[in-house]
C-alpha positions in Angstrom: 26.7 -9.0 11.6 23.5 -9.0 13.6 22.2 -5.9 11.8 22.8 -7.4 8.4 21.0 -10.7 9.3 18.1 -8.7 10.8 17.9 -6.6 7.7 18.0 -9.6 5.4 15.2 -11.3 7.3 13.1 -8.1 7.2 13.5 -7.8 3.4 12.6 -11.5 3.0 9.4 -11.0 5.1 8.4 -8.0 3.1 8.8 -9.9 -0.1 6.7 -12.8 1.3 4.0 -10.3 2.4 3.9 -8.7 -1.1 3.7 -12.1 -2.7 0.7 -13.2 -0.7 -1.0 -9.8 -1.1 -0.7 -10.2 -4.9 -1.6 -13.9 -4.8 -4.9 -13.3 -2.9 -5.8 -10.3 -5.0 -5.4 -7.5 -2.5 -2.8 -5.5 -4.6 -2.0 -5.3 -8.3 1.5 -5.9 -9.8 2.4 -2.2 -9.3 1.1 -2.4 -5.6 -2.2 -0.6 -6.4 -4.8 -1.7 -3.9 -7.6 -3.8 -5.4 -9.6 -4.8 -2.3 -9.6 -4.5 1.5 -8.9 -7.3 4.0 -12.6 -7.1 4.9 -13.3 -8.2 1.3 -14.8 -4.9 0.1 -13.7 -3.7 -3.4 -15.1 -0.2 -3.0 -12.1 2.0 -2.3 -11.7 5.8 -2.2 -8.8 8.3 -2.2 -8.3 10.4 0.9 -5.8 12.7 2.6 -4.7 14.2 -0.7 -1.7 16.6 -0.8 -1.2 18.9 -3.8 1.6 21.2 -4.9 0.2 24.7 -5.5 -3.3 23.2 -5.6 -2.7 21.5 -9.0 -0.1 18.7 -8.9 -1.0 15.6 -6.8 1.9 14.7 -4.5 0.5 12.1 -2.1 -2.7 10.4 -1.1 -4.0 7.4 0.8 -6.4 4.7 -0.4 -9.1 3.9 2.0 -11.9 1.2 2.2 -15.3 2.7 2.0 -16.9 0.0 4.2 -14.5 -0.2 7.2 -12.5 3.0 6.8 -9.1 1.2 6.9 -6.3 3.0 5.1 -4.8 0.3 2.8 -1.9 2.0 1.1 -0.1 5.3 0.5 0.9 6.7 -2.8 3.6 9.4 -3.0 5.6 10.9 -5.8 4.7 8.2 -8.3 5.0 5.1 -6.2 2.8 3.0 -3.8 4.3 2.3 -0.4 3.8 -1.2 1.0 1.7 -1.2 4.1 1.5 -4.3 6.1 
């Protein structure tokens, strides 16, 4: 019972975080990063991982100004980082 309640609260908090990130223009509707929390919109891809040197499997999106990693893309989807 306690586990189910904790899991429900965790899912609700993630949904709230995603809502506010979208509302304030930090991420797009598909969770693509738009800008950093420092306000900078210049982002770069880093830590790229390829299969056989040709197919992109994973990468991180980083702010060019402060260096903070904003989000992680893997196998076609963005992971939500808080």
